C-alpha positions as CSV (number, residue, x, y, z in Angstrom):
1,M,14.8,-19.5,-1.9
2,H,17.1,-19.3,1.5
3,T,18.8,-22.2,2.9
4,E,21.5,-22.2,5.7
5,S,24.4,-21.9,3.6
6,T,22.9,-18.6,1.5
7,L,21.8,-17.4,5.3
8,Q,25.0,-17.4,6.4
9,D,27.3,-16.4,3.6
10,L,24.7,-13.1,4.1
11,D,25.4,-12.9,7.5
12,N,29.4,-13.3,6.9
13,S,28.9,-10.3,4.0
14,L,26.8,-8.0,6.6
15,T,29.7,-8.6,9.2
16,R,32.5,-7.8,6.7
17,L,30.6,-4.8,5.3
18,G,30.4,-3.8,9.0
19,D,34.4,-3.8,9.7
20,N,35.1,-2.2,6.4
21,L,32.8,0.9,6.9
22,R,33.9,1.3,10.4
23,R,37.2,0.9,9.2
24,F,36.8,3.2,6.4
25,K,35.5,6.2,9.0
26,K,38.1,5.2,11.5
27,V,41.5,5.3,9.2
28,T,40.1,6.8,5.8
29,C,37.8,9.7,7.0
30,T,40.3,11.0,9.7
31,V,42.7,11.9,7.0
32,Y,40.4,13.9,5.1
33,T,38.3,17.2,6.0
34,T,34.8,17.6,5.0
35,R,33.0,20.7,5.5
36,E,29.8,22.0,4.1
37,L,29.4,22.8,0.6
38,P,28.4,26.8,0.0
39,A,24.9,26.0,-1.1
40,E,24.6,24.7,2.3
41,V,26.1,27.1,4.1
42,A,23.8,29.4,2.7
43,A,20.5,27.0,3.2
44,R,21.4,27.1,6.8
45,G,21.2,31.0,7.0
46,R,18.0,30.9,4.9
47,R,16.7,28.5,8.2
48,T,18.0,31.0,10.8
49,A,16.5,33.6,9.0
50,A,13.2,32.3,9.5
51,L,13.7,31.0,12.8
52,A,14.6,34.7,13.2
53,S,10.9,35.7,12.1
54,H,9.4,34.0,15.0
55,Q,11.1,36.4,17.4
56,K,13.5,34.0,18.8
57,P,16.4,35.7,20.3
58,L,18.9,33.5,19.8
59,A,17.9,33.0,16.0
60,K,17.5,36.8,15.5
61,E,21.0,37.3,16.5
62,L,22.3,34.5,14.3
63,A,20.4,35.7,11.3
64,Q,22.3,39.0,11.8
65,E,25.6,37.8,11.1
66,P,27.0,38.5,8.1
67,S,27.0,35.7,5.6
68,A,30.9,36.1,5.1
69,K,31.5,35.3,8.8
70,R,29.4,31.8,8.6
71,T,32.1,29.2,8.3
72,P,31.2,25.5,7.1
73,R,30.5,23.4,9.0
74,L,32.8,19.7,9.5
75,W,31.1,17.0,8.4
76,E,31.7,13.5,9.7
77,L,30.5,9.9,8.0
78,N,27.4,9.2,10.3
79,L,27.3,5.5,10.7
80,S,24.2,5.6,13.5
81,T,21.5,5.4,10.8
82,V,18.6,3.2,11.0
83,K,19.7,1.7,7.6
84,L,23.0,0.5,8.3
85,H,21.9,-0.8,12.0
86,G,19.1,-2.7,10.0
87,L,21.5,-4.8,8.0
88,G,22.8,-6.7,11.3
89,H,19.0,-7.9,11.4
90,Y,18.4,-9.0,8.0
91,V,19.2,-12.8,8.2
92,D,17.2,-12.7,11.5
93,S,14.3,-11.2,9.9
94,I,14.3,-13.9,6.6
95,C,14.0,-16.7,9.3
96,R,11.4,-15.2,10.8
97,H,9.6,-13.7,7.9
98,G,10.8,-15.0,4.6
99,T,12.6,-13.4,2.0
100,T,12.6,-9.4,1.5
101,D,10.3,-9.8,-1.9
102,N,7.6,-11.3,0.6
103,Y,6.7,-7.9,2.1
104,S,6.6,-4.7,0.7
105,T,6.9,-0.9,2.2
106,Q,5.1,0.2,-0.4
107,V,2.2,0.7,2.4
108,G,4.1,3.3,4.6
109,E,5.6,4.9,1.8
110,M,2.0,5.9,0.5
111,A,1.2,7.0,3.2
112,H,4.1,9.2,4.2
113,R,3.4,10.7,0.3
114,R,0.2,11.5,1.9
115,V,1.5,13.3,4.7
116,K,3.7,15.6,2.3
117,Q,0.5,16.7,0.3
118,I,-1.3,17.7,3.4
119,Y,2.2,19.7,4.9
120,P,2.0,22.7,3.3
121,V,-2.1,24.2,4.2
122,I,-1.3,23.3,7.7
123,Q,0.4,25.2,10.4
124,K,3.8,24.6,10.6
125,S,4.2,25.2,14.3
126,S,2.0,22.3,15.5
127,H,2.3,20.1,12.1
128,T,1.1,17.1,14.1
129,I,-2.0,18.1,15.6
130,G,-2.5,20.1,11.9
131,I,-2.3,17.2,9.9
132,A,-4.3,14.9,12.2
133,R,-7.3,17.8,12.3
134,Y,-6.9,17.9,8.2
135,E,-7.3,14.0,8.5
136,Q,-10.1,14.1,10.5
137,R,-12.2,16.8,8.6
138,Q,-11.5,14.6,4.9
139,R,-12.8,11.1,7.3
140,I,-15.9,14.0,8.6
141,L,-16.6,15.0,4.6
142,W,-16.3,11.3,3.2
143,Q,-18.9,9.9,5.5
144,I,-21.1,12.5,5.1
145,H,-21.0,12.4,1.5
146,I,-21.8,8.6,1.3
147,H,-25.0,8.9,3.7
148,A,-25.9,12.1,2.6
149,P,-29.5,11.2,0.5
150,V,-29.6,11.2,-2.7
151,Q,-32.1,13.9,-4.0
152,P,-35.3,12.6,-5.9
153,P,-35.7,13.2,-9.8
154,S,-38.1,15.6,-11.3
155,G,-41.1,14.7,-12.0
156,N,-43.3,11.6,-10.7
157,Q,-40.2,9.0,-11.8
158,K,-39.0,7.2,-8.8
159,P,-35.2,6.8,-8.1
160,K,-33.6,4.1,-9.4
161,K,-31.7,1.8,-6.6
162,T,-28.3,0.5,-8.6
163,P,-27.3,-2.6,-7.1
164,K,-23.6,-2.5,-6.1
165,S,-21.2,-5.4,-6.4
166,W,-19.1,-4.6,-3.3
167,L,-20.1,-5.0,0.6
168,E,-19.4,-2.2,2.9
169,F,-17.3,-2.5,5.6
170,Q,-20.9,-2.2,8.5
171,D,-21.9,-5.6,6.4
172,E,-21.5,-8.7,8.2
173,E,-20.8,-11.8,6.6
174,R,-19.9,-15.1,8.1
175,L,-16.4,-16.9,7.0
176,P,-15.9,-19.8,9.2
177,P,-12.1,-21.1,9.6
178,G,-11.5,-23.5,6.3
179,S,-8.6,-26.2,5.6
180,P,-5.2,-25.1,4.9
181,N,-5.2,-27.8,2.1
182,D,-7.8,-26.2,0.2
183,H,-6.8,-23.3,-2.6
184,H,-9.3,-21.2,-1.5
185,V,-12.1,-19.7,1.5
186,M,-15.3,-18.5,0.5
187,S,-18.4,-17.8,2.2
188,H,-21.3,-20.0,1.4
189,E,-23.9,-17.2,2.2
190,V,-26.2,-15.9,-0.5
191,R,-27.6,-12.6,1.1
192,H,-25.8,-10.4,-1.2
193,A,-27.2,-11.1,-4.5
194,L,-26.8,-9.2,-8.1
195,Y,-29.5,-9.9,-10.5
196,L,-27.3,-10.1,-13.7
197,P,-29.7,-8.4,-16.5
198,D,-30.5,-5.3,-14.5
199,W,-26.6,-5.4,-13.6
200,L,-25.4,-5.3,-16.5
201,S,-27.8,-2.9,-17.9
202,D,-26.8,-0.3,-15.2
203,N,-23.0,-0.7,-16.4
204,E,-23.0,-0.8,-19.9
205,D,-21.3,2.3,-20.3
206,N,-18.6,0.5,-17.7
207,P,-15.3,-0.4,-19.9
208,A,-14.7,-3.3,-17.0
209,V,-17.7,-4.7,-17.5
210,K,-17.5,-5.6,-21.4
211,D,-17.9,-8.8,-22.4
212,F,-18.9,-9.7,-18.7
213,L,-21.4,-12.6,-19.1
214,P,-19.5,-14.3,-22.0
215,K,-15.7,-14.2,-19.6
216,L,-17.7,-15.3,-17.1
217,K,-19.0,-18.5,-19.0
218,D,-16.0,-19.1,-20.1
219,F,-14.3,-19.0,-16.5
220,C,-17.1,-21.5,-15.3
221,L,-16.6,-23.9,-18.4
222,A,-12.6,-24.0,-18.1
223,Q,-13.4,-25.1,-14.2
224,M,-16.1,-27.8,-15.2
225,L,-13.9,-29.2,-18.2
226,N,-10.1,-28.8,-16.1
227,D,-9.0,-26.9,-19.0
228,D,-5.7,-26.1,-18.1
229,Y,-4.7,-22.3,-18.2
230,D,-1.7,-22.0,-20.9
231,G,-1.6,-17.8,-20.5
232,D,-4.0,-17.4,-22.9
233,D,-7.5,-16.6,-22.4
234,L,-10.0,-19.8,-23.3
235,K,-12.2,-19.4,-25.7
236,Y,-15.6,-21.4,-25.9
237,T,-18.4,-21.5,-28.7
238,A,-22.1,-19.6,-28.0
239,T,-23.0,-23.2,-28.3
240,Q,-20.7,-24.8,-25.3
241,R,-21.7,-21.2,-23.2
242,R,-25.6,-21.6,-23.8
243,H,-25.1,-25.0,-21.5
244,I,-24.2,-23.0,-18.6
245,S,-27.1,-21.2,-16.8
246,F,-27.3,-18.9,-13.4
247,L,-29.7,-20.3,-10.6
248,H,-32.5,-17.1,-11.2
249,N,-29.7,-15.3,-13.2
250,K,-28.4,-14.2,-9.7
251,I,-24.8,-13.8,-8.7
252,Y,-23.4,-13.5,-5.0
253,C,-21.2,-10.9,-3.7
254,H,-18.9,-11.6,-0.7
255,K,-16.6,-9.7,1.6
256,R,-13.6,-11.9,2.0
257,L,-11.7,-14.0,0.4
258,R,-9.2,-16.3,1.6
259,V,-6.5,-17.7,-0.7
260,N,-3.8,-20.5,0.9
261,Y,-0.6,-20.7,-1.0
262,T,3.1,-22.0,-1.0
263,T,5.8,-19.5,-0.2
264,Y,9.5,-19.4,-1.9
265,D,10.6,-21.0,1.8
266,C,8.4,-23.6,1.2
267,H,5.9,-22.8,4.1
268,R,2.2,-22.3,3.9
269,A,0.7,-19.4,4.4
270,Q,-2.8,-17.4,3.5
271,D,-3.6,-13.9,2.1
272,T,-7.1,-12.7,2.7
273,L,-8.6,-10.5,-0.5
274,N,-11.5,-7.8,0.3
275,P,-12.9,-6.9,-3.0
């Protein structure tokens, strides 16, 4: 949690850091001459040779230059980077969006990892178009896979339709706005039902469904009896569980769940979960 005084301290600290970095470049860096390492010079030569393979005249001429004549380039401290520029916007961003532990760059980093996996198998001269086409082909193949007809079993046995415990993207479900004072908001529609005996039988080998029904009844009992959760799973006897029954042995799937909560800076916020 931040207060006005801590934000002011952070702003002053970032200002001092910027002044010290500029003074370091202006005073200290001018005293020393910094050049490329031999490994960096060799790597630059290999890159130039790779460019020469594409029949570029200038690159071909540079590639034929002896390595002994390649002088290391001068290096200077670069303060014009995105990360250093972003330091000046930290305080304003915290005031607008909350503390930095409320959001994450994981989504962008994971997407960048996907692009790096695609890059080795595409044409490097037009990598942007290659990545886009690769993603398009993957999406088309996935659509074909999920819409492909299921092969009927041999003999006269009819294929058994396994109920799904989730809703597809194209499935519709009405979820009206709720009060911010409610803990959560969920649709009251009963169109997407799961018949518990069949669903548990079809998923008996799934470790995630192990003891699903007793745990579900324990959760319902804890809510009805207002038992506080102390970190350990609440256990109830079989006699107590027999008092819980589900209408027509059905539970219902929903597409979205909205959860209201209080942030670190004492504001009300809402998250939407899509199972």
